[in-house]
C-alpha positions in Angstrom: 17.9 -32.4 -27.8 17.9 -36.1 -27.6 16.9 -37.0 -24.5 15.7 -40.3 -23.2 12.3 -40.9 -21.9 11.7 -42.1 -18.2 10.9 -45.4 -17.2 10.3 -47.8 -15.0 13.2 -48.5 -13.5 13.9 -44.6 -13.4 11.0 -44.3 -11.5 11.7 -47.1 -9.4 15.0 -45.5 -8.4 13.5 -42.3 -7.5 11.3 -43.6 -5.1 14.2 -45.5 -4.0 15.3 -41.9 -3.4 13.2 -39.9 -1.5 10.3 -42.3 -1.4 6.9 -43.4 -3.4 5.0 -40.4 -1.4 7.2 -37.5 -2.9 7.2 -38.6 -6.9 4.2 -37.4 -8.3 3.0 -39.8 -11.6 -1.0 -39.2 -11.7 -2.1 -36.7 -14.8 -3.4 -34.6 -12.4 -0.4 -33.8 -10.3 1.7 -33.6 -13.2 -0.9 -31.1 -14.6 -0.7 -28.9 -11.9 2.9 -28.7 -11.9 3.1 -27.8 -15.6 2.4 -24.3 -15.4 3.4 -21.0 -13.9 2.1 -17.3 -14.5 3.7 -17.2 -18.0 0.3 -17.1 -20.8 -1.8 -20.2 -20.9 0.9 -22.2 -21.1 1.2 -26.3 -19.9 4.2 -28.3 -20.3 3.8 -31.1 -17.8 6.9 -33.3 -16.8 6.6 -37.0 -16.9 7.1 -37.3 -12.7 7.6 -34.5 -10.2 10.0 -35.2 -7.7 10.2 -33.4 -3.7 12.9 -33.7 -2.6 13.7 -32.5 1.1 18.0 -32.8 2.0 20.8 -31.5 -0.5 22.1 -35.4 -0.7 18.4 -36.1 -2.6 18.7 -33.7 -4.7 22.0 -34.8 -5.7 20.8 -38.4 -6.2 18.4 -36.8 -8.9 20.9 -34.8 -10.9 23.2 -37.9 -10.5 20.3 -40.6 -11.9 19.4 -38.3 -14.7 23.0 -37.1 -15.6 23.5 -41.3 -16.0 20.6 -42.1 -17.4 20.3 -38.2 -20.3 17.4 -37.2 -18.7 15.8 -33.6 -18.6 15.2 -31.7 -15.1 13.2 -28.7 -14.9 13.4 -26.8 -11.1 10.3 -25.8 -10.0 9.6 -23.6 -7.1 6.3 -21.7 -6.1 6.0 -21.4 -10.3 5.1 -17.5 -9.7 7.1 -16.4 -12.5 6.0 -14.9 -16.4 8.7 -16.1 -18.5 8.0 -19.7 -18.5 11.2 -21.0 -16.6 9.9 -23.2 -14.8 7.8 -24.9 -18.2 8.7 -28.3 -18.2 9.4 -27.9 -22.3 10.8 -31.2 -22.8 9.2 -33.3 -20.0 11.4 -35.1 -17.7 11.8 -35.0 -14.4 9.8 -31.8 -12.3 12.3 -31.4 -9.5 10.2 -29.3 -6.9 11.9 -27.6 -4.0 8.9 -26.5 -1.9 10.1 -29.5 1.0 13.3 -26.8 1.4 11.1 -24.3 3.3 12.9 -23.7 6.2 15.2 -20.5 8.1 18.4 -22.0 8.8 19.5 -19.0 10.8 19.5 -15.6 11.5 22.4 -14.3 12.5 21.6 -10.6 14.2 25.3 -10.2 14.9 26.3 -10.4 11.5 23.2 -9.2 9.2 22.9 -12.6 7.9 20.6 -14.8 7.2 20.3 -19.2 6.1 17.7 -19.9 3.8 16.1 -22.7 1.8 15.2 -22.1 -1.8 11.1 -23.2 -0.7 10.9 -20.0 2.1 7.8 -17.9 1.0 10.0 -14.5 0.2 7.3 -11.9 2.8 7.7 -15.2 5.5 11.3 -14.2 5.3 10.5 -10.8 6.0 8.4 -10.7 8.5 10.7 -13.0 10.3 13.3 -10.6 10.1 11.6 -7.5 10.9 10.3 -9.5 14.2 14.3 -8.7 14.4 14.0 -5.7 13.4 16.3 -6.4 10.3 15.0 -6.0 6.9 15.5 -8.1 3.3 14.9 -5.7 0.9 13.9 -7.2 -2.6 10.4 -7.8 -2.6 8.5 -9.3 -5.9 4.8 -7.7 -6.6 4.1 -11.8 -5.9 6.3 -11.9 -2.5 3.1 -13.6 -0.5 3.8 -16.8 -2.9 7.2 -16.4 -4.6 10.0 -18.5 -3.1 13.6 -17.3 -2.8 14.7 -19.3 -5.1 13.1 -18.2 -8.0 13.8 -14.9 -7.2 18.2 -16.4 -7.0 17.1 -17.4 -10.2 15.5 -15.0 -12.0 17.6 -12.0 -10.1 14.1 -10.9 -8.7 13.7 -7.2 -8.0 10.4 -5.6 -7.1 9.6 -2.0 -5.9 12.2 -1.2 -2.9 14.7 -2.2 -6.1 15.4 1.4 -6.8 16.9 1.9 -3.3 18.0 -1.0 -2.1 19.2 -3.0 -5.4 18.1 -6.8 -6.5 18.1 -10.0 -5.4 21.7 -10.1 -6.2 23.0 -7.3 -3.8 22.1 -9.3 -1.1 23.3 -12.7 -1.9 27.0 -14.0 0.1 26.8 -17.6 -0.3 25.1 -20.3 -2.2 25.5 -24.0 -1.7 24.4 -25.7 -5.4 23.9 -29.2 -6.8 25.8 -29.0 -10.5 24.1 -30.8 -13.3 26.0 -34.3 -12.3 24.9 -34.2 -9.0 28.2 -32.7 -7.4 28.1 -30.4 -4.5 29.8 -26.8 -4.1 29.7 -23.7 -2.4 30.0 -20.2 -4.7 31.4 -17.8 -2.3 31.7 -17.4 1.5 29.8 -15.6 4.0 31.6 -12.3 3.9 30.6 -8.9 2.9 34.0 -8.6 0.5 35.4 -11.5 -0.9 37.9 -11.1 -3.8 39.5 -14.7 -4.1 38.9 -16.3 -7.6 36.0 -15.6 -9.8 32.6 -14.9 -8.7 30.5 -17.6 -9.3 27.4 -17.0 -6.3 26.9 -14.2 -8.8 27.1 -16.0 -12.2 24.8 -18.5 -10.7 22.2 -15.7 -9.4 19.9 -15.0 -12.3 20.9 -17.8 -14.2 17.3 -19.1 -14.1 17.9 -22.4 -13.4 19.9 -24.0 -16.4 23.7 -24.1 -14.1 22.5 -25.6 -10.8 20.1 -26.0 -8.4 20.7 -24.0 -5.5 19.6 -25.9 -1.9 21.0 -23.1 0.6 21.4 -19.1 0.7 23.1 -16.8 2.7 21.9 -13.9 2.7 23.0 -10.4 3.8 20.2 -8.5 6.1 19.8 -4.6 6.8 18.5 -2.4 9.6 14.8 -2.1 9.9 13.9 1.7 8.6 12.0 2.6 11.3 9.5 4.9 8.9 8.2 5.5 5.7 6.2 8.1 4.2 3.8 7.1 0.9 2.7 9.6 -1.5 0.2 8.6 -4.7 0.8 11.5 -7.3 -1.2 11.9 -10.4 -0.5 13.6 -13.7 -2.3 14.4 -16.7 0.0 13.1 -19.0 2.3 9.9 -18.7 5.0 11.4 -20.4 5.3 14.0 -18.3 5.2 11.4 -15.1 7.5 9.7 -16.7 10.1 12.7 -16.9 8.9 13.4 -13.2 11.2 10.1 -12.6 14.7 11.6 -13.3 14.0 15.0 -12.0 13.4 13.5 -8.4 16.7 11.5 -8.8 18.3 14.7 -10.1 17.0 17.2 -7.2 19.1 15.1 -4.6 16.3 12.5 -3.4 16.5 8.6 -3.7 13.0 7.0 -3.1 12.5 4.0 -1.1 10.5 3.0 -4.2 9.5 4.6 -7.4 6.1 2.8 -9.3 4.8 4.2 -12.6 1.0 3.0 -13.5 -0.9 4.4 -16.6 -4.5 5.2 -15.8 -5.9 1.5 -17.6 -3.2 -0.5 -14.9 -5.0 1.7 -11.6 -8.8 1.4 -13.3 -8.5 -1.8 -13.5 -7.2 -2.8 -11.0 -9.8 -0.7 -8.9 -12.8 -2.4 -10.6 -10.6 -5.9 -10.1 -10.4 -5.5 -6.1 -13.8 -3.4 -6.3 -11.7 -1.2 -4.2 -14.0 2.2 -3.0 -11.5 4.2 -0.9 -8.7 5.3 -4.4 -10.6 7.7 -7.0 -9.1 8.7 -10.1 -10.0 11.8 -12.0 -11.5 11.6 -15.4 -8.4 13.8 -17.2 -5.6 12.0 -14.7 -3.6 9.4 -17.4 -1.2 8.1 -14.8 0.3 8.1 -11.5 3.4 7.8 -9.6 3.4 5.9 -5.9 6.9 7.1 -4.3 8.0 6.3 -0.7 10.8 7.7 1.5 11.7 5.7 3.9 14.8 5.9 7.6 15.2 6.6 10.2 14.4 10.1 10.9 10.9 12.1 10.1 12.0 15.5 9.9 14.7 14.1 6.8 11.6 12.3 5.3 9.5 15.0 5.3 11.6 17.6 3.7 12.1 15.0 1.5 8.5 14.7 0.7 8.5 18.5 0.1 11.0 18.4 -2.1 9.2 16.2 -4.7 6.4 17.5 -4.3 8.2 21.0 -5.8 9.7 18.8 -8.5 6.9 17.3 -9.4 4.4 20.2 -9.9 7.1 21.4 -12.5 5.8 18.3 -14.4 2.2 19.4 -14.1 1.5 16.8 -11.3 -2.1 17.2 -9.6 -3.1 17.0 -6.0 -1.0 15.3 -4.1 -2.6 11.7 -1.7 -0.6 11.8 1.6 -1.4 8.4 2.6 -1.9 9.8 6.5 -2.5 6.2 8.7 -0.8 2.5 7.6 -3.7 1.2 6.3 -4.0 3.8 3.6 -1.1 2.5 3.0 -1.0 -0.9 2.4 -4.7 -0.1 0.4 -1.9 1.8 -2.2 0.5 -1.2 -2.0 -1.6 -3.6 -2.2 -3.5 -1.8 -5.6 -0.2 -1.9 -6.9 0.4 -5.3 -6.5 -2.3 -6.3 -8.0 -1.8 -4.9 -11.0 -0.9 -7.7 -13.2 -3.6 -9.8 -12.0 -6.3 -7.5 -12.8 -4.7 -6.9 -16.0 -4.7 -10.8 -16.6 -8.7 -11.1 -15.3 -9.3 -8.5 -18.5 -8.0 -9.9 -21.4 -5.5 -12.9 -22.6 -2.3 -10.8 -22.7 1.7 -10.6 -23.1 3.7 -9.6 -20.8 6.8 -7.7 -21.4 9.6 -7.2 -19.0 11.9 -4.3 -20.8 14.4 -1.4 -19.0 16.2 1.6 -20.1 17.8 4.0 -18.1 15.6 6.0 -16.1 15.9 9.3 -18.1 14.7 7.2 -21.8 11.5 5.7 -19.4 9.0 8.3 -21.8 10.9 7.7 -24.7 10.4 3.8 -24.3 6.7 4.3 -23.4 6.4 6.5 -26.5 7.6 4.1 -28.9 5.7 1.3 -27.0 2.5 3.7 -27.8 3.6 4.0 -31.8 4.4 0.3 -32.3 0.7 -0.8 -31.1 -0.4 1.7 -33.3 1.5 0.4 -35.8 0.2 -3.0 -35.3 -3.1 -2.6 -33.7 -2.8 -3.7 -30.2 -3.3 -1.6 -26.9 -1.1 -1.6 -24.8 -1.1 -1.2 -20.2 2.4 -0.1 -19.0 3.1 0.3 -15.5 6.3 -0.5 -13.4 9.4 0.1 -11.2 10.1 4.2 -12.8 12.9 4.4 -10.4 15.0 1.9 -12.4 13.6 2.9 -15.4 11.7 -0.8 -15.5 8.6 -0.9 -17.6 5.9 -3.6 -17.2 4.2 -3.7 -20.8 0.9 -6.0 -21.2 -0.1 -6.2 -24.4 -4.1 -7.0 -24.8 -4.9 -9.2 -27.1 -8.6 -7.4 -27.0 -10.4 -7.8 -30.6 -7.3 -8.8 -32.4 -7.4 -11.9 -34.7 -6.2 -14.8 -33.8 -4.4 -14.5 -37.2 -2.7 -11.0 -35.8 -1.5 -12.4 -32.8 0.1 -15.6 -33.8 1.8 -14.0 -36.3 1.7 -9.9 -36.3 2.5 -9.3 -33.0 5.8 -11.5 -32.7 6.9 -8.4 -35.1 5.5 -5.3 -32.6 7.8 -7.1 -29.4 10.7 -7.3 -31.9 10.7 -3.8 -32.6 9.5 -2.9 -29.0 12.8 -4.5 -28.1 15.4 -3.0 -30.2 13.5 0.5 -29.3 14.3 -0.6 -25.6 18.1 -1.3 -26.7 18.6 1.6 -28.6 17.6 3.3 -25.8 20.1 2.0 -23.7 18.6 -0.8 -22.5 17.5 -4.5 -22.5 15.3 -7.1 -23.2 14.1 -8.0 -18.9 14.9 -6.4 -15.9 13.7 -9.3 -13.5 11.6 -11.7 -15.4 14.2 -13.0 -16.8 14.3 -14.9 -20.4 12.7 -17.8 -19.7 11.0 -20.0 -22.7 9.4 -17.0 -24.0 12.1 -14.4 -24.7 14.8 -16.5 -26.1 13.7 -16.2 -29.6 15.0 -12.1 -28.9 18.3 -12.7 -27.4 20.1 -11.6 -30.3 18.7 -7.9 -30.0 20.5 -7.3 -26.9 23.8 -9.3 -27.8 26.4 -10.1 -30.1 27.2 -13.7 -31.7 30.2 -13.9 -29.4 28.4 -12.6 -26.4 26.1 -15.5 -26.5 28.3 -17.9 -28.0 30.5 -17.9 -24.6 26.8 -17.6 -22.5 26.6 -20.6 -23.9 30.6 -21.4 -23.5 29.7 -21.7 -19.7 26.3 -23.1 -19.8 28.2 -26.5 -21.5 31.2 -26.2 -18.7 28.4 -26.6 -15.6 26.4 -29.0 -17.9 28.3 -30.6 -20.0 25.0 -32.8 -21.2 22.1 -29.9 -21.4 19.8 -31.9 -19.1 19.5 -29.0 -16.6 16.2 -26.4 -17.7 16.7 -27.0 -21.0 14.8 -24.9 -23.9 15.6 -21.9 -21.5 17.3 -18.9 -22.0 18.9 -20.0 -25.9 
């Protein structure tokens, strides 16, 4: 792509738009904004800007459009697909100052929020009013709502409540040329024209910059029960997942963790309250929630009966809020624990949940073929398996040249099982070369055409998805 380099003239115009204190030019500042949580990539932008109003974002995009400058939207930079990496330099547009919850509408069960609000902060503010915003990615304590919207994030509770897209009613968006639009309406039903709202969610910052979101809320569930179920066979654990749903139970969370994922996390956290027996290959963390404890206990009885048919071991029931928090803390820190052990690559595959056991089996066979080990965990209730490929003793040459062949085979397997490349992390920078596995040339060309309609010069988050 042929973009222009930033000049002093461009910097001066940016300073006039948002003030010198919000235009970062030093190498230290640019390097800080040049990476996210995707492996060890570093792509510092030429300048970082921190606007605070929609009008300022519009002004920045009008400048970039006029002078053909690439712009990379940035949030908390907790992503795992390189979506916030400024691979073409240019302007790094940080949304961190868009950090206000504008209104919690208790009558209509809605919240109007800016994209720089931390997901857990939004959840807690809503909970204080008896309301529930359910999407809860593992990084909820640091990630921004804007990033959740860009990647269509899910998390453990997606299995019952849905992913980010299921909670979005309307968006305010700045287009690549600086125009400002609203994508929908603040209503639960809307059959008026094309659904631009859902097109924008999951578009990874390539079509527009979200500056405000209207999100749906639910009444907060009064009770939840949590159980940890050990299995001597990972395959049996995966097979039990589908059986739980067939028995008529929809858990509020159903998480799968391989043995290494649990052990590494326990060691990483120096956690002593949770033990894992020597013959346990995997565990399921299962939560049910609702407003009637009698119903929830009955659900747990049915789940216990189901998993017993798949050779489950002794079930641990969390007896206190502290014990529940401890179990969830372990689950949410798995990715960090794996990362601390080795150089790794994480794939975010998803298949119909009944195929989860076949996916896991195939991943292990591919690992043997190419000489890599993997640590797997994820949202089993959704069929969403996070595959952490560990470098370990692999040579640099094998890691660079042979591993991509193995990853390609993993994606081909996933698609053959009725799945796709990413459940919630997005395609971003690292998976774009595999898109042809999931889509035909016609389908890819349609997506590229949509991108061109929104972004005629290709300046917004270039180098991502395609």
